[in-house]
N, C-alpha and C positions, 0 to 999 in steps of 0.2 A: 504494500500500500504506500502511496505517496505521502511523504512527510514534509511539511513546510515549517521552517524554524526561523523566527525573527530574532534580530539582535541589533544593538546599537542605541537603544533607548537610554534615557537617563534624565538628570536634572540639568537645566541650562537656564541662563539668564535671558530676559527679553533681548532680542537682537542677535542672539547667538545662533549657532548652527549645530546640527546633528546629521549623521548619515545612518540611515537604517538599512539593514541587509535582510534578505529573505533567501535562505538556502534550501534547495530541494534535494531530498535524499535519493530520489529515483531519477528517471529520465526527465529531460528538460524539453518537453515537446508541447508546452502549453500555447494555446491560441491567444488567450488574454490573461494577463496578470495585472494585479493592481494592489493598491493600498486603501484600506478603510480605517476609520478611527471611530472610537466611541468614548465620549466624555461621560463622567459620572452623571447619572440621571437623564441622559440624552440617548436618542436612538443612534445606531451605527450609521455613519455617513461615508459616502465615497469621497476619497481624496484625489486619487489619480489612477489611471489605467494605461497600460501599454500593450499593444498588439504585437504579434510575432514579427511583423514586418517593420516595427519601429514607431508606428504612429502612436501618439500620446494624447491624453485628455486630462484636464485638471478641473477641480472644483474652483469656482470663482474666488473663494476665500483664500486659496493658496497659489493661484496663478501668479507667476512672476517671482515667487519665492521658493517653490519646491520644484524639483526635477526628478522624474522617474526614469529609470534606465534598466536594462537587463543585459547580462553577459551570459549567453547560452553556453559558452565553453566552460564557464565556471559554475553553471547551474545556479546562478544567483541573480536576484533582482535587488535594486537599490532605490532608496528615496533620499535624495539630498535635500535637507530642509535648512534654508537660510532665513535670516531676519525673523526669527521665531517670535511669536506673540503669546501672551498668556492664554489666549483663546485656542491655541494649538494644543493645549494640554489634553491628553487623552491616551487611551490604549490604542496602539496602532496594530492593525492586523494585515497580514499578507494573504492575498487571495489569488487563486489560479484556477483556470478551467480550460479543458480542451474544447473541441467543437461540439461536444455533448456532455451530458452528466457523467460523473458527479462533479460538484464544486469542491475545491480543497481550501482549507483555512489553516493558518498558523494559530498558535496559542496567544499571540500578542506580545507587544513590548511597550512598557510604560514610557511616555514622554511627558515631562513636567517642565513647564516654562514659568519661572517665578523669580522675582527679585528678592 
């Protein structure tokens, strides 16, 4: 079974940067991969997605600050987060799907932006 493991979360001051990684244990043949986040008391929301060919999409709230990428040779997806704001505080989840079910989810990594 495919396993997705996030890493790179932590505590950072407003304006700082973090780079999240999502490593897949099995083959890296996903059609769409992305990052979701869920703040305490709120629903999970889409942050960014990347398609196998490289096309990307971002939530308006992170556009211009976050960059999603994937390295198929390393079986890893990344989320570079710059100019972080307190509103970015959440658990960030890695997501992946092939052209059909099932969906795969990581366990999440905590990002806290606070002064």
